[in-house]
C-alpha positions, -999 to 999 in steps of 0.1 A, spaced: 493 503 -493 504 503 -457 497 540 -453 462 537 -466 456 506 -443 470 526 -414 446 555 -421 417 531 -421 427 514 -389 433 547 -371 399 560 -382 380 528 -372 397 528 -338 380 561 -330 345 546 -334 324 533 -306 321 495 -306 285 497 -318 294 520 -347 324 498 -355 304 466 -358 279 484 -380 305 499 -403 303 484 -438 341 484 -444 354 474 -410 354 437 -416 371 439 -450 398 463 -436 404 440 -407 407 409 -430 434 428 -450 452 439 -419 452 403 -405 465 389 -438 495 413 -436 501 403 -400 501 366 -409 525 372 -438 549 393 -417 544 424 -440 535 445 -409 545 439 -373 538 456 -340 575 467 -334 606 469 -355 642 481 -353 648 514 -371 682 530 -370 693 505 -343 664 514 -320 633 493 -314 601 513 -319 564 505 -316 541 506 -345 511 520 -326 487 516 -354 494 479 -357 486 474 -320 454 495 -326 445 471 -354 449 440 -332 427 456 -305 402 465 -332 398 428 -340 387 421 -304 361 449 -305 349 438 -340 347 401 -332 317 381 -321 318 351 -298 316 319 -318 319 282 -311 349 267 -328 356 230 -331 388 211 -333 376 176 -325 375 163 -299 377 198 -283 355 228 -287 362 265 -280 343 297 -277 363 328 -288 361 360 -310 355 349 -346 381 374 -357 409 354 -341 405 316 -348 435 293 -346 458 296 -377 461 267 -401 492 259 -421 501 243 -454 533 224 -465 541 253 -488 548 276 -458 577 253 -447 569 257 -410 570 226 -388 541 224 -364 547 191 -347 515 172 -336 504 173 -300 483 203 -290 500 235 -303 479 265 -311 490 295 -332 464 322 -331 455 340 -363 474 372 -367 508 357 -357 537 354 -382 560 324 -384 588 324 -409 598 294 -431 620 269 -411 604 278 -377 598 247 -356 571 245 -329 572 215 -305 540 205 -287 523 218 -268 530 255 -273 509 287 -277 517 316 -300 494 346 -295 482 373 -319 507 399 -331 537 376 -324 565 376 -350 589 347 -351 617 348 -376 635 320 -396 653 291 -379 638 296 -345 626 267 -323 597 271 -299 599 242 -276 573 223 -256 551 242 -231 565 275 -243 544 307 -247 550 335 -272 528 362 -259 509 388 -279 531 411 -300 564 394 -288 591 398 -315 615 369 -319 645 370 -342 663 344 -363 678 312 -349 664 317 -314 658 287 -291 629 292 -267 633 262 -244 607 241 -228 582 259 -204 596 293 -211 573 323 -215 576 356 -234 549 378 -219 523 396 -240 523 434 -242 492 445 -261 481 475 -240 488 503 -238 494 506 -276 526 526 -270 543 500 -248 572 481 -263 565 443 -265 590 417 -254 618 415 -279 643 386 -284 669 393 -310 688 369 -334 707 340 -320 694 342 -284 693 311 -263 665 311 -236 667 282 -212 639 262 -197 614 277 -173 624 313 -180 601 342 -180 607 374 -201 581 401 -193 572 438 -194 588 447 -227 623 434 -218 647 434 -248 672 406 -251 699 416 -275 715 393 -301 733 361 -290 726 366 -253 721 334 -232 694 333 -206 700 305 -182 674 280 -168 649 296 -145 658 332 -150 630 358 -147 634 392 -163 609 420 -158 606 457 -151 610 455 -114 641 432 -109 675 447 -115 702 427 -133 737 427 -119 765 427 -145 795 414 -125 818 416 -155 813 453 -161 804 462 -125 770 478 -133 733 474 -125 709 472 -154 673 484 -147 642 495 -165 638 533 -165 610 557 -175 628 562 -208 636 526 -217 629 490 -208 653 465 -193 679 456 -219 701 425 -217 733 434 -237 745 415 -267 762 382 -258 755 384 -221 751 351 -202 725 356 -175 720 331 -146 696 331 -116 714 345 -85 706 359 -51 715 390 -31 714 394 7 686 413 23 701 440 45 681 442 78 686 426 112 658 400 108 669 390 73 705 387 83 697 367 114 679 342 93 703 342 63 676 355 39 683 366 4 662 377 -26 663 364 -62 682 385 -88 695 377 -123 733 380 -127 753 385 -159 781 360 -150 801 362 -183 798 373 -220 795 348 -248 826 330 -260 835 300 -281 827 276 -253 792 291 -249 786 289 -287 793 252 -286 771 246 -256 741 265 -271 743 257 -308 710 246 -324 709 210 -336 704 212 -374 695 175 -375 663 182 -355 651 204 -384 
């Protein structure tokens, strides 16, 4: 079924917007595609043979929804919105076993939340996102388009996982199982956080800022071949490094940089364990 759906999505993606909107099958294909996104049957990226790869056709399908959609007024009293009719806010039932705590959270249609996920208000989860079981999305957090979040992750208050929808070949932000992301963090530009890593409060990770691993005496960077990867169990904190020129030295200036200060141990596990009573 996925192969046939993929063929339809790839064929429709080649049409002009005018021809796409006039195509008799386009809406029904997209509805089937979005149902599979919502159920977690398909996803924009997945790990195959230990390597994260992009499902290009899934990203094409998400973009297809924007081209296919028409602007429509949507009401959620006392608020009103105008957006593409292909991507309304998702609604949930008790049978899905997902906690969406009252207070202003929006999950866009086309995002997958597994049973036992908890979302604290207000939060925003964009189309194409995948959030696995036992994860908590805390207040004022953003899960951007196509971000992939594993099991038992804590995305703390005011943290952001950037969206990576275009180009279709670009890897989205990926957060693997058991990761702890502290408050006010920002993870952008397809960064991969490997399992059980801890990202300390206020850390920003992107493609242009190197990460200094003081334990293994190495510098981690994004390259042309791969994104920035934070290793399994790494504990990353916000640090600084001196700027090396006469003016900067005279004024004691430094620039922000993330630093791997240690690797996860029993003490770290106790400090970052998720509180089951909250679930």
